[in-house]
N, C-alpha and C positions, 0 to 999 in steps of 0.2 A: 351659588354659595362657594366660597373659597375652600379648597381641599387643605387639610392639615399637612404640614411639612412631612410628617412621617405617618404611615398607615397605622402605627401603634396608637396614635392619638385619636383614631376612630373609636377607641375604647376609653376615651378620657373620662366619661361619666362613670363607667364601671370601675376605672382606676381610682377615682375619687372616693367611691363608696365601698371598695373591696374590704377594708378593715372592719367595717360593720357587717358586710354580707357574709364573711367567712364564719362568723359566730353570732348569728342573729339573736340567739338567746341571751346575749350579753349587750344588746344594742343600747339599752338605757344606761348601763354602766359606762360604756365607752362614750356615749353622748355627754354624760356628766363629767367624765375625765377631760374630754375635749373642751367643754365650756369653762370648767374651773381653771384649766391651764391655758386657755386661749390658743389651743393647738392649731397650727396651720400646715397645709400641704402645698408645696410649691414646686412646679416643674421648671427646669432650667435646661439650656442647651450648652453643654460643655463636654470635653472628652473625658474618658474614663468610665468606670462603673461607680458612680457616686450616688449612693443613697445614704443620707446621714441626717442627724438631728443637730440643730443649733440649740443647745440646752438652755442658754440664757433667753433666747428669743422664742423658744418653744415652737420652732419651725422645722418641719421635716422636708428636706430638699431631695428631689429626685431628678436626675438628668435623663433626657430622652434617650440617649445612647444606652443607658442602663436598662430602660424598659425594652428597647429593641433587642438587646442581648438576652434579657430574661425570657422574652417571648420566643426568640430563635432557639434558645437552649431547651425550653419546655417542649417546643415542637420537635427538635432533633431527638430528644430522649424518648418522646412518645413514639415517633416513627421507628426508631431503632428497636424499641421494645416490641412493637407490633411485627416488624419484619423478622426479628429473631424468632418470635413465636411461629410465624409462618414457615421459616426455614426448618425449625424443629419438627413441626407437624408433617413436613414434606419428606423428612428423613435425611435431610442434608447433613453432611459431616463437617461442613465449614460454613462460616458466615462472613460475608463481605459487607462492610458498613456502607459501601457505595455501590452495591451490586444491583440495585434497582433504580429506576428513574426517581422514584419517591424518596428513597433514602439518600441518593446522590444529591438531590436538590436540598434536602434537609441539612446535610453536612455542608454544602456550599453556603447556605444561608447562615449557619452558625459561624463559619469561618469569616464571612463578610462582617457579621455583627461584632465579632471579636476584633477584627482589624479596625473597624470604624470607631469602636470605643477607644481603642489604643491610640489612634492617630488624631482625629479631630472631632469625632462624634456627630458630624453633620452631613455625611455622605448620604445621597439619596438611596432609598431602598431599591434593590435590584428588581427590575420589572418582571423578569422571567422566573422569579422564585416565589415560594409561598409567602403570603402576607396576612396580617390580621384583617378581619372583616367584622363590622359591628353586628351583622346578623348572618352568621354562617349557617349552613344547613345543619339540622339537628344530627348529632352523633358523627358529623364529619370530622376530618383531621383538624380543621380550623376551629370547630366548636369545642372539641376536647382540649385543644391547645389553649384556647382562651380561658377555659375553666382552670387548667393547671397553672397558667400564667397568673391569673388573678389570685388564686390561693397562695401561690409562691410569693407574690408581691405583698399580699396581706400579712404573711408571716414576717417578712422583712420590715414592713411598716410597724408591726407590733413589737418587733425587736427594738426599733428606735423609740417607740412610745415607752417601752420598758425602762429605758435609760432614765426617763423622766419619772416614772412610777417608783423606781428604786433609788431616786435621789442621787444619781451619779453626778460627778462634778465635771465641768467643762475643761478638764485638764488632762494631759497625758501623764500618767503616773505608773508606778510599778504594779498598781492594781488593775490596769487597763484590760489585760487579758482576762482576769477573773471577772471583771465587770461585763465583758463581751459574752462570756459563758453564762453569767447570771441572766443577761438580757435574752439570750437564746432560750434558756429554760423558762423564763417568765413568759415569753411570747408563745412558746409551745403549750404551756399550761393554760394560758388565756384561751387559746383556740380549741384545745381538746378537753379540758377538765369538765366542762358542763354540757358536752355533747352527749346525747342519750340515744342517738340513732346510729347503729353500727355502720351502715353504708355511708352516712354523712361523715362519720369519724374517719373512715377509710379514705374518702375523697380529700379531706383536710390533711391527712397524713401524707398522701401522695403529693399534695401541693407543697408541704414542708420539705419533702424529699427533693422536689423539683427545684426549690430555692437553694438547698444545700448543694445539689449537683451543679447548678449555675455558678454559685460562688466558688466552688472548687475548680471549675473549668475556666475561670477568668484568665484572659491572656496576660 
């Protein structure tokens, strides 16, 4: 069996279903929205962090480099959060983001993913650095990163779907910034409003935060 070009594509099935999985209580609503609008999700190879919707065609485009950067960002923020907690508990008065092998590799991976997205988007994943796996060990760094990554991606996809739900136009106008904010709010409400389990809501919120951190950290 041929291996995918990028290890992030080991998660392709989970990626395709993440918008449903993040809010399963709204699965039937999303399925109806998909069917009525003939929504499509397409993966492409191109540089940049490009996750966008073609409003006329009802097609959400996601480039592989964006998936790689989103996974690397989720991983880096998870590792830094954990390592900072360990430093606090040990009584350390300083925190070095590259002070351990674990955090150093996480930061190196994030730097690579940013450069790759900026340049050509097709560089091979560094062999010596952490990478996505389809079936990582339960509660391992890879497992938690996958969950954060998929929740983050689901929020971004729901942001793009919101442009369709809110009848935004396929034009750049003076209302564009307001429309982006409206799509952010609509995506967040879709994911959180009908969640009734506190732990599940917390996980979804962490995923949304991971998406925002990745977007803010774009090269």
